[in-house]
N, C-alpha and C positions, 0 to 999 in steps of 0.2 A: 503494500500499501503506500505513496506516494503522499510527503508530506510537506506541506506549501508554508511558505512562512513570509509573512509582510517585513520587510526592512523598513527602517522609522529614519531613514534619511535618503526619503524620499524628493526628488528635486520635481516644483512645479514647472512644465512646462508652458510656456509663454506664446501662445501664438497672434501675439496684439503690440505695436508700438506705441506706446503714449507718448504725444507734446502738449505743453501748459503752454497756454498763452494768458499773458498781462494785456487788461484792457479794459477800458474804465466804460467801455460800450456796453449796450444791449447785446442780447442775445441775436435776436433776428439782424443787427445793425453787423457782427460782427460775419453771423453767417454768409451776407449780402456781399461782403469786401472779400471776404477766401475764395467764395463764388467769383467775384472781378478779377481779381489778382494770380488766383491756382488754376482759375478755369472750370474751377469746381463744381458741382451740382447738388447743394445741400438743399432738402427740403425738410422743412419740423414734420415729426412724425411722434407717436402718442410719447406722452414726458415718457422719464424713466423710475420706474416707482420704487424704492426699496425696501418701505415699511407705508405703513397710513400714512403716517407723518414728515415721510422724506418723500420729494416728487421735485425730478431735477428736467428741464427743458432739455430736451433731444432734436439735432436737425441730425439728416441719415444722405448718404451719396452714394449709389454703386452705379462704382467705375468699370462698367463691362470692358473694356479697351483693358485692364488688367488685372481682373477677375479680383479686384477689391473693394472689401463696404467700407465706409470710413462713417466716424458717428464723430458729432462736435457734439458736446456737452455740456452745459452751465455746471459748478464746481460746487457752487452755492445754491441754496434755496432760502428765501424769506417767507417765514410765519410768523403768525401773529399768535403771539400766549398772555395769557390770560396772568394780569396779579392780581392776583384772592388774600392776598396776606395782611391786607387791611381794609376789611367789611365795611368801615366806615366812613367811603368817600366821599363828597361832594354831587361825583357824576357816575356814581357805581363804579363797577368793576374796570381799570386798567386795561387796554392792551398790549403790547409792547411787542416791538416786531424783535426777533431771535431766527438769527443765522446759522443754518445747520447746511454741511457739507460732503459734498460725495465723499472725498479721500480728507478727510479731518486732520492728515499729516499735512497737507498741504495746504493750507491756508489762505499763502496766499495767493495763489492758482484761480483765476477768475472763468477758463474754458479750459478743459482738453480735447485732443482729437485721438480720436483710437482705430487706429487702420488695423485691420484683424490682417495680419503678415507675418509675416517672421523677416526678419535685420535683414536677412540675406536679400529677401527679393523687393525690397523697397527704399529710395534712398532719401535717406529720413533729412540725410543736410542740405542737400538741393531744394526740400518744402520748407523747412526753417529761414534761409535764404531769404525764401521769396515772401513770406509770412512776416519775415521783421524788414522787408519793403513798403509793409504796409505803411499810413500813415497813424491811425489812429491804437494802433497797437503796442505798446511799450516794451516786451523785448520775447521772448519765445524761446523756447527749449526742450532738451528729450529729457524725459524720464524711468528712468531704468523700474523696469517690473517689479523686480526682484527689493525695492529700493522702499515700495508702496504697501505697508501693515493691512491695508484693507481691498486687496485686490477684490477679493466676492464682490464689491460694489460693482465692479467693472466687468460684469457677466450679465450679458443682458446679450 
C-alpha cells in the first residue's frame, strides 16, 4: 500500500503579475487614461466582493491578441461606519467614513493592475514605462507576488 505525504514547504505558484499605481484620480478616469495611453480596452465589470462589507471597483480587458486578461482594481473602498458610542448626540447617530483596503499591507497604493500571466510571457517594464508617461499618474511599479500577504484577495 502506498503512503502519501504532504510537504509543508509548498510554494504557491503565482500566475499573475501585479502593477501598483499611485494616482489621485477616480477609477473611471484612470481606466480611460490607460485605454488612451496603453491601447487597452478596460470596461467596468462587476465589483469584486471580498466580503459583504468589502466591495471594490473593477475594470477588465481581455487582450485577445496575446490571450491575456487584465484587471484594474481600486485598492480601497470607502464605507460609512455608524458612531454609536455617544447615544445622546444632537443629530442622532453620526456616520463617519472608513477606508478599507484590498491589500492592507499596501495602503499607499491607489490602484492595482492584475495581469493573468507569468513573468516570462509579459514585458512589465515596457508597460510600466508607458503608464509612467500618463500625466496624472504619480508613480507605478511592480509588486512582488510573494511579498503580498493577502494574495487570496486577488483571486477572482
